[in-house]
N, C-alpha and C positions, 0 to 999 in steps of 0.2 A: 592827271588821272588819279581819282580817289578810289582805291580798291576796298571792297567789302567782302567778307567771307561768303563763299558759295557752298551750299550743302551738297555733298557728293551723291546723296540719294536721288537727286534730280537728273543724274546722268543715266541714260538708258541706251541699250544697244539699238541700232537702226533708227535713232532719233537725232535731230540736230537742235541747236539752240540759236536764238537770234542775236547772240552776243558772244564774245570770246571768253574762254576760261583761261585763267592765268595762275602763276605761282605768286608767292609773296613779294617777289621782286618786280612783278609786272610782266615777266616773260610769258609769251603766248604759248599755251599748251594745246588748246583746241580752238580753231578759228570759228568765227560766227558762220552759221549755215552749213558747216561740215558735218556730215552724218557720221556718227560713231558706229562703225560697222565691224570692228575687230575686237573680240573679247579680251585679248591681251592688252589692248589700249585702254579698255574700260578698267581692267584690274590695275593697270599702272596709274591711271588718273585717280582712282579711288584710294590709292595708297598715299596720295600727296595732299597737302593742305591747299585748297583751291580758293581762288578769288575771282571776282568779276568787277569790271568798272561800274561804279554806282550809277552814272548817267546812262551808259549803254544798256544796262540791264533793268532800268527802272520800270519801263512799260511792261516787260515780261513779269517782273515781281509784282507789279500792281495787279495784273490779270490773274496771276497765280493766287495772290491773297484773296482776290474777289471770288475765285473758284472755291477756295477753302472756306471762306466766309459763308457762301451759299450752302455748301454741303453741311457745315456744322449747324447752321440755322435750321436746315431741313432734317437734321438728325439722321443722316444717311449712315450706312454701315461704315465702320472704321476701316474696312478693307478698301472701300471706295475713296475715303479721305486719303489713305496712303498712296493712292494712284492718281491723285489730283494733278491736273495739268491746266495751263491757262485756258485752253479751248473749252474746258468744261464750264467756264463762266457763262457761256451762251446757252447752257442746257438747264437753266434754273427751272425748277418745277413750280407749279402753282400752289404749292403747300403754303400755309400761313407762315409768314416770317416771324421769327421770335423777337420779342422785345429786348431791350438792352440788358436788363437784369437776367432774363431767361438765357441770353447768350452766355453770360458768365457762368450760370449753372451748367450749361452744356460743356463749357470748357473744363469745368471741374470734373465732369463725368469722363470726358475724353482723356484728361490727364490721369485720372485714376485707372482707367483701362490700360493706358500706355505703360504705366509703372507696374501694373499687375502682370503684364506680358513681357517684362524686360528680359528677353532672351535673344541670342543672335539669330534664331530662326524665325523671328517674327518681324512685323513692321512697326515695332514700338518706337523706334527712333523717328520715323516719318510722322507718326502721330504726335510725338513730343514736339517736333519742329513745327507742326501745324498749330499746336497750342501756342507755342512761343511766338510765332509770326502773328497770330491773332491778337495776343496780348500787346505786342509791339504796335499794332495798328491802333488799338484802343489807347495806348500810351501817347501816341502821336496826336490823336484826334480828340480823345475824351479822357484826359488824364485825371482831372478833378472828379468826373463822374465815376471813373473806375476806382479811384481811391475811396470815394463815397460808398460805393457798393461793397467793396471788399472789407473795409473797416467796419461798416455797419453790420455786415454779415458776421464778421469775427466776433463782434461784441454781443450778438443776439442769437446765434445759432451754432450748434456743434455738428451739424450735418456735413459729412465729408470733410471733416476738420483737416485732415492731412493735405488733401488736394487744395483746398481753399487757402490754407496757410502757405503752401508753396507758391500759389499765384500771387498772394499779397507780398511775400518775401521777394519774389522776382521783380515785382513792380517797384517796391521801395529800394531794393538793392540797385536796380538799374538807374533810378533817378539819383541815388546817392553817389554812385560811381561817376555818372556824367557830371554831377556837380563838382566832384574831385578832379575832373579833367582827364579821365581815363580814355584810352583809345578804344576803337570799336571791337577789336579782338578780345581785349581784356573784359570789356563789358559783356560780350557774348558768352564767354566762359563762365562769368559770374551768374548770368541769367540762368544758364543751363544747370549750374550747380544748385541754385535756389530751388528749381523745380524738382530736383532729384535727390536732395541731401538726405531725405528721410525714407528713401524707397524701401530699405530693409525693415522698417518698423511702421510702415504706413497703417497697417491694420491695428497694431497695438496703439498707435496714436489716436485713431478713431475711437477705439474702445475706451481708452482712458479719458478722452474728452467728453464722451457722451454717457459714460456709465460709472461703475464702481471705481473710485480712485485708488483703492488699495493695491499696492504693488508687491507682487510676490518676488521671491529670489530669482525666479526664471525671467520675470519681466525686467527686473533691475539689470540682469546680465544682458538682456537684449538691448535695453536702452544704452547701457554703457558701451556696447560694442557697435552701435548702429552706424556711427560715422565711418569706421574702418570697413564694416561689412557693406555699407552702401557703395563705398569706393570700389570694393572688390566686385560687386555686382555690375557696376558700370563697365569696368574693364572686361569682365567676362562676357558682357552683352555687346561688345564691339566698339565702345567709346575709345577714340584714339587721342583725344585732347588731354594732355597731362595736367594742364592747369585746371580744367573742369574736375578731373578725378581727384587731384590733390586738394583742391578747395573743399570738396565734399569730405575728404579724409580729415582735414584739419579744422573743420568749421566749429568744433567745440574745444579746440586746443587754445588755452589761454596762457601757455608757458612763456610767450614772448610779449606779454602785456606791457612791460616796461620799456620795450624797444620802440623808438620812434617809428612812425609809419614810413617815413622816407628811407629808413635803414633796412626795411624788409624787402625781400624779393617779391616778384609779381604774385606768386601763388600765396605767399604769407599775407600780403596785403588783401588779396581777394578773400581769403579765409577770415581775416579779421573783420572785414566789412560784413560778410555774411553772418558771422556769429553775432554781431551787434544788431543787425537787422532781424535775425531770428529771435533774439531776446525781446526786442521792441515789439514785434508783431505778436509774440506769444503773450506778452503782458496785456495787450489790447484784446485778447481773445477770452471768451467765456468758457467755462467748463460746466458740466452738469452740477457740480457742487461748489462752484466758485464764480463770483461775478468778476468781470474784467476790471483791470486798473483803468483810471483815466489816462489820457495821453500825457498829461503833465507828469503823473507818477511813472508811467512807462519811460518817459524821457529821462527821468532821474535814474532809472535802473540801467538804461542802455546808452545814454548820450553824454553823461558827465564823466570827466576825467578825475584824476586823483585830487585835484585842487577844487573840485566842486563846480567847475564850469565846463561847458561842452568842449571836448577835444576836437581834433580835425575831423574825425569820422562823425562824431556827434553833431558838430555844427553843420556838416554837409547833409546829414540825415534830416535835421530840423529844417534846414533851408528847403529841402526837397518836399517834405510833406507838411511842414508847419507844426507849431507847438499845439495847435488845435486843428488836427487834420480833418478833411472832409469825412462825413459819416459819424462824427462825435458830437456830443451835446455840450452846450455852454449856457451859463447864466450871464445876462448883460447887466450893465450898471443900472439900468432903469427897472430891473426886476423881471424882465421877460426871460423866458427860456426858449432856446432855439437849437437848431441843428446846423452844423457847418456844411455848406454846400460847395465851397470852393476855397482854395488857398488865396491869401491876399498879398498885399505888397510886401509885407514882412511876416515873419513866422508867427507873431502874436496879433496879427490883424486879419483874421479870416473873414470871408463873406458868410454871413449867418442869415438863415431864414427863421424868424421867430414863430414859434408854434403855440406858446402859452403866454397869456397876457400877464401884466403886473398883478392882477387880482387872482391869478391861478387858473383862470378859465381858458379853455382852448380857443385860439383865434379861428374865426371862420375861414379866413383866407391867410395863408402864411405871408409874412411881411419881410422883405429883404432889408437887412440892416447893414449900414456902413460902419464897421467897428472903429474906423478912424475918428468918427464923431464921438466925442466924450460921452454923450447920452447913451450911446450903444456900445461903449467899450466892453470888452470881455472882462467880466468880474472873476469868474472861475469856471473850471470844467465841472460838468455834471455827469454822473453815471447814468447810462441808458436805462438801468433798472428803476431809476427814480422818476423817469418821464413816462407818464401814462398815455400820452397822445401818440398814436401811430402815425409816423410821418408819411405823407402822400408822395412817395418817392418820385414817380414819373412827373408829377406836377412841380415838385421842387427843382428837379434838374432842368425842366423847361424854363425856369426862371433865369438860367445862366446862358 
């Protein structure tokens, strides 16, 4: 039996589930098909860490994700999203379905709204979990396309900076932790911390990214206190996962940087990974008055250890997203300039779609290049500001 975390917000009075709810040891707490009809039982279950068998609950989770997918694409009210159930999947409206990139924009909107309403008397947690579940579905089915969108977005737009940064950090942190071999519970806490680490300064983040970068004394105080304040807000809003809360509290703490990763406890490891991912993603992001770093420069800032080579976290991060990640621009050995559309066999061997010919003229049709071929090897990274051709995103992703 492979147990996976089960979110307690899906427990409802006078409802049953088609699978058993268990504790961490696998002990059955609520049998499949048993109606939860006693308020005291609901309270008792909600106070525990809950799990479900992955296989037994797979169909229910698939249908629930389908229901949430449909509701987010249709831009229904957040209240309805918070009440999503698998049966709602059959109630899809005839509204126009959103494209892939539009769905990511909707996720940023829902995440922003959930963080704005972070209070114990709201459905913010359910909205946050809906966002996380949708990101996980994209990660499983369209990871390269998701990285492409979020990294290109980070380098070219400051719109909803804080929410888009959280989404990108969640995706990279998840893949880095999985590369490091972490368990599901550890990865889940890290994902949730990535989405919420800046909740106390999300509006200030958006302001600084899109406007005047001058920082007042009051702003500096808010920035310096945001990790601790965000952790306090999570606890006050009902979060019971101590690893989630403490990862947020410690995600800027560099006091243990000389301690080997294996010597840290789970929370300290999680915080270290999140700090490094946060730095990497921030370096890739533009500001109103600053162009983004190239991925190679960002990797130097976030992935290299004291000896100048990638340490354990840096190596995992680079393996997860690549030295030239999807959504970034490169120049090839033959002089063409293109955009990375997928990770390759190694960190330095991405799949590239050439957009600009050796003469500097735009290619009429993007050409996919195998960078293992010496003619098309990556020569260097190129800043997006230097590329004047607007990538045809949907067409490029259809090439993969």
